[in-house]
Wavefront OBJ file of the C-alpha trace (Angstrom):
o trace
v 54.109 -69.834 -4.933
v 51.238 -69.690 -2.484
v 47.676 -69.739 -3.789
v 46.546 -66.198 -4.552
v 43.209 -64.736 -3.429
v 41.670 -61.613 -4.967
v 40.661 -59.194 -2.180
v 39.207 -55.790 -3.075
v 41.152 -55.541 -6.311
v 44.479 -56.966 -5.139
v 45.982 -60.442 -5.125
v 47.356 -61.628 -1.797
v 48.760 -64.925 -0.553
v 46.147 -67.350 0.746
v 47.727 -67.185 4.208
v 47.405 -63.378 4.260
v 43.924 -63.143 2.780
v 41.913 -61.830 5.714
v 38.670 -60.025 6.504
v 38.265 -57.584 9.408
v 36.586 -58.857 12.579
v 34.409 -55.741 12.263
v 33.141 -56.816 8.827
v 29.393 -57.361 8.986
v 29.800 -60.488 6.885
v 31.594 -61.986 9.895
v 29.544 -60.336 12.621
v 26.087 -60.941 11.154
v 26.354 -63.055 8.006
v 25.429 -59.917 6.077
v 26.474 -60.553 2.503
v 26.011 -62.702 -0.575
v 28.117 -65.153 -2.550
v 28.306 -67.356 -5.614
v 29.927 -70.729 -6.191
v 31.060 -71.115 -9.791
v 33.046 -73.606 -11.833
v 35.846 -73.236 -14.333
v 35.942 -76.008 -16.921
v 38.848 -76.030 -19.383
v 39.641 -72.455 -18.450
v 36.140 -71.056 -18.957
v 33.534 -70.036 -16.383
v 30.446 -72.199 -16.649
v 27.229 -70.199 -17.025
v 28.800 -66.834 -16.218
v 25.727 -64.758 -17.002
v 23.402 -66.832 -14.812
v 25.764 -66.752 -11.837
v 26.370 -63.017 -12.085
v 22.688 -62.278 -12.443
v 21.894 -64.339 -9.352
v 24.664 -62.586 -7.410
v 23.360 -59.140 -8.288
v 19.749 -60.213 -7.655
v 20.753 -61.511 -4.209
v 22.586 -58.277 -3.465
v 19.640 -56.177 -4.628
v 17.270 -58.172 -2.421
v 19.290 -57.279 0.690
v 19.988 -53.681 -0.425
v 23.707 -54.303 -0.933
v 25.447 -52.243 -3.613
v 28.242 -54.238 -5.266
v 31.157 -51.880 -6.070
v 32.169 -53.722 -9.258
v 30.409 -54.586 -12.478
v 29.732 -58.170 -13.505
v 32.328 -57.755 -16.251
v 34.975 -56.557 -13.793
v 34.384 -59.495 -11.459
v 34.395 -61.953 -14.346
v 37.764 -60.580 -15.455
v 39.042 -60.841 -11.870
v 38.013 -64.513 -11.718
v 39.896 -65.298 -14.919
v 42.973 -63.377 -13.761
v 42.996 -65.111 -10.372
v 42.641 -68.549 -11.957
v 45.444 -67.716 -14.408
v 47.789 -66.602 -11.619
v 47.028 -69.811 -9.720
v 47.539 -71.853 -12.912
v 44.077 -73.402 -12.637
v 41.895 -74.291 -15.616
v 39.470 -76.669 -13.882
v 38.505 -75.441 -10.441
v 35.858 -74.110 -8.094
v 35.377 -70.369 -7.626
v 33.955 -68.690 -4.531
v 32.921 -65.065 -5.101
v 31.891 -63.258 -1.901
v 30.496 -59.769 -1.275
v 30.049 -58.693 2.348
v 28.434 -55.541 3.729
v 31.919 -54.435 4.765
v 33.531 -53.018 7.883
v 31.116 -51.296 10.238
v 30.247 -50.544 13.840
v 29.135 -53.089 16.429
v 25.425 -53.210 15.732
v 23.440 -54.491 12.796
v 22.786 -51.167 11.050
v 24.167 -51.580 7.485
v 24.222 -47.799 7.073
v 27.268 -47.762 9.361
v 29.329 -49.848 6.927
v 31.548 -47.705 4.728
v 31.898 -49.981 1.708
v 31.465 -53.675 0.807
v 34.292 -56.186 0.934
v 34.725 -58.378 -2.145
v 36.969 -61.394 -2.481
v 37.456 -64.230 -4.953
v 38.902 -67.669 -4.219
v 39.902 -70.086 -6.987
v 40.774 -73.532 -5.672
v 40.143 -77.239 -6.081
v 37.104 -78.785 -4.397
v 35.851 -82.284 -3.680
v 32.389 -82.125 -2.118
v 32.150 -85.934 -2.198
v 34.751 -88.697 -2.707
v 34.958 -89.824 -6.327
v 33.742 -93.368 -5.626
v 30.402 -92.100 -4.282
v 29.491 -90.727 -7.713
v 29.460 -94.306 -8.974
v 27.297 -95.815 -6.236
v 25.413 -92.869 -4.732
v 25.064 -91.575 -1.180
v 22.682 -92.401 1.672
v 20.815 -89.414 3.120
v 18.307 -88.542 5.817
v 15.338 -86.215 5.913
v 16.331 -83.491 8.348
v 14.162 -82.280 11.217
v 15.534 -78.777 10.557
v 12.943 -76.841 8.551
v 14.156 -74.734 5.626
v 13.890 -70.987 6.157
v 10.464 -69.617 5.306
v 10.662 -67.343 2.215
v 9.015 -64.537 4.188
v 11.744 -64.778 6.846
v 14.822 -65.149 4.647
v 14.203 -66.230 1.084
v 16.309 -69.251 0.069
v 16.488 -67.622 -3.369
v 18.921 -65.129 -1.801
v 22.338 -66.806 -1.780
v 23.378 -65.123 1.443
v 26.259 -65.688 3.845
v 23.750 -66.701 6.519
v 23.880 -70.504 6.129
v 23.206 -71.538 9.722
v 19.877 -73.097 8.720
v 21.740 -75.383 6.324
v 24.625 -75.986 8.731
v 22.269 -77.320 11.402
v 20.810 -79.802 8.918
v 24.334 -80.830 7.907
v 25.199 -81.450 11.571
v 22.144 -83.690 11.804
v 23.370 -85.631 8.760
v 26.817 -85.975 10.352
v 25.235 -87.282 13.554
v 23.323 -89.853 11.496
v 26.526 -90.971 9.770
v 25.451 -89.912 6.268
v 26.933 -87.293 3.914
v 23.824 -85.213 3.284
v 20.315 -84.312 4.435
v 17.122 -83.394 2.624
v 15.343 -80.369 4.061
v 11.594 -79.836 4.142
v 9.865 -76.467 4.006
v 7.435 -75.055 6.557
v 4.545 -76.873 4.840
v 6.327 -80.209 5.245
v 7.157 -80.544 1.544
v 10.591 -81.296 0.093
v 12.728 -78.234 -0.618
v 16.394 -79.147 -1.215
v 19.572 -80.553 0.289
v 21.823 -78.513 2.563
v 23.811 -77.204 -0.413
v 22.183 -78.762 -3.473
v 18.913 -78.929 -5.364
v 17.127 -82.267 -5.557
v 15.571 -84.275 -8.401
v 13.553 -87.488 -8.285
v 12.303 -89.896 -10.951
v 9.329 -92.248 -10.991
v 7.926 -94.228 -13.907
v 10.194 -92.445 -16.370
v 9.245 -88.919 -15.256
v 11.749 -86.594 -13.572
v 10.399 -84.092 -11.069
v 11.841 -81.436 -8.788
v 10.457 -78.927 -6.266
v 9.289 -75.669 -7.852
v 10.805 -72.333 -6.855
v 7.698 -71.543 -4.816
v 8.675 -74.345 -2.407
v 11.423 -72.206 -0.879
v 14.536 -73.325 -2.767
v 17.590 -71.733 -4.306
v 17.242 -71.202 -8.039
v 20.273 -73.355 -8.773
v 22.279 -72.810 -11.949
v 23.027 -76.531 -12.306
v 19.344 -77.198 -11.574
v 18.473 -75.032 -14.568
v 20.936 -76.931 -16.761
v 19.414 -80.253 -15.671
v 15.918 -79.079 -16.610
v 17.249 -78.013 -20.032
v 18.936 -81.390 -20.521
v 15.727 -83.272 -19.710
v 13.944 -81.297 -22.416
v 16.784 -81.894 -24.896
v 16.668 -85.631 -24.247
v 12.859 -85.803 -24.335
v 12.745 -86.903 -20.701
v 9.507 -85.680 -19.089
v 10.361 -83.070 -16.437
v 7.924 -81.504 -13.975
v 8.417 -78.771 -11.375
v 5.873 -79.386 -8.636
v 5.189 -79.944 -4.949
v 7.253 -82.919 -3.760
v 6.090 -84.646 -0.601
v 8.107 -86.761 1.816
v 6.140 -89.769 0.552
v 7.591 -89.155 -2.929
v 11.084 -89.584 -1.483
v 10.257 -93.010 -0.128
v 8.679 -94.421 -3.305
v 10.802 -92.832 -6.046
v 12.770 -94.948 -8.530
v 15.726 -92.566 -8.635
v 17.029 -89.518 -6.795
v 19.974 -87.183 -7.290
v 21.334 -83.826 -6.154
v 22.686 -81.043 -8.373
v 24.963 -78.115 -7.544
v 28.010 -76.228 -8.790
v 30.208 -77.899 -6.190
v 28.721 -81.385 -6.198
v 27.720 -81.355 -9.919
v 25.418 -84.429 -10.117
v 25.343 -86.778 -7.110
v 23.099 -89.883 -7.050
v 21.236 -90.850 -3.868
v 20.949 -94.566 -3.073
v 19.128 -94.541 0.265
v 16.748 -92.163 2.075
v 16.043 -92.636 5.778
v 17.252 -96.228 5.485
v 14.991 -97.008 2.497
v 16.633 -98.046 -0.761
v 16.058 -95.733 -3.706
v 14.945 -98.105 -6.451
v 17.164 -101.153 -6.177
v 19.928 -99.178 -4.476
v 21.993 -98.743 -7.645
v 22.360 -95.587 -9.724
v 19.320 -95.517 -12.020
v 19.282 -95.268 -15.837
v 17.853 -91.738 -15.988
v 20.411 -90.495 -13.467
v 23.222 -92.073 -15.501
v 21.863 -90.644 -18.745
v 21.532 -87.148 -17.320
v 24.926 -87.266 -15.604
v 26.611 -88.252 -18.871
v 24.680 -85.552 -20.689
v 25.745 -82.982 -18.105
v 29.432 -83.779 -18.510
v 29.106 -83.664 -22.315
v 27.307 -80.335 -22.033
v 30.066 -78.926 -19.823
v 32.697 -79.893 -22.407
v 30.638 -78.415 -25.235
v 30.131 -75.122 -23.434
l 1 2 3 4 5 6 7 8 9 10 11 12 13 14 15 16 17 18 19 20 21 22 23 24 25 26 27 28 29 30 31 32 33 34 35 36 37 38 39 40 41 42 43 44 45 46 47 48 49 50 51 52 53 54 55 56 57 58 59 60 61 62 63 64 65 66 67 68 69 70 71 72 73 74 75 76 77 78 79 80 81 82 83 84 85 86 87 88 89 90 91 92 93 94 95 96 97 98 99 100 101 102 103 104 105 106 107 108 109 110 111 112 113 114 115 116 117 118 119 120 121 122 123 124 125 126 127 128 129 130 131 132 133 134 135 136 137 138 139 140 141 142 143 144 145 146 147 148 149 150 151 152 153 154 155 156 157 158 159 160 161 162 163 164 165 166 167 168 169 170 171 172 173 174 175 176 177 178 179 180 181 182 183 184 185 186 187 188 189 190 191 192 193 194 195 196 197 198 199 200 201 202 203 204 205 206 207 208 209 210 211 212 213 214 215 216 217 218 219 220 221 222 223 224 225 226 227 228 229 230 231 232 233 234 235 236 237 238 239 240 241 242 243 244 245 246 247 248 249 250 251 252 253 254 255 256 257 258 259 260 261 262 263 264 265 266 267 268 269 270 271 272 273 274 275 276 277 278 279 280 281 282 283 284 285 286
């Protein structure tokens, strides 16, 4: 049986799961989404993901036509039909079908769809040795233009940085904000470590409030690892002992080189290993 996708309350074959060319999600990137994980048949951090989805929708004046409970049930039902217990979930809400023109008032009702499928953001072997990255010349969107805390369908800012990483022959790029400070990767949050202290850009630096980021901060506190949310400068990237990304898709990905400079000795550091192991234990416990 073909993979099933939930579209506006109905399950359809993956090959037939379509969105209208008049949908403002397609025409203008007008919509929001969430990337979630199912581990052992259970959604990881359901409440946090749903809250962020509804906060994102509220920020762009988009009324979601389902409750969080209804969408949670739809995720479980879609995963069950597809016989998936460990998978990635993409939950998308667009402004819906409308007229040619940006006015959202001309869209009748939102479009909602749910994909449950397998995902491999990075090859498995890279989790053991880390990835080289660059610092992108593409500046992260200013919060007063389009807040990165809104998980919107408009990802062109991130896509351009990803293209720059591709051109440089590396898997990922680190983006700076308009002040020249570190914000995040193209699709992940970033953490660094120096002298036994873990630090990460604060939310005021123009970053997505990542769910996995929040888990990592909790784990640092559980393990008595000093953790600080602060301004992170480009210089910090070049002198850190360890660096890693976090995200629902990527989970925890070590970084071994930044702009050609080795991170530490180029191997995955002890704090990164400790936190990665703790994350996977935490996932199983939850």
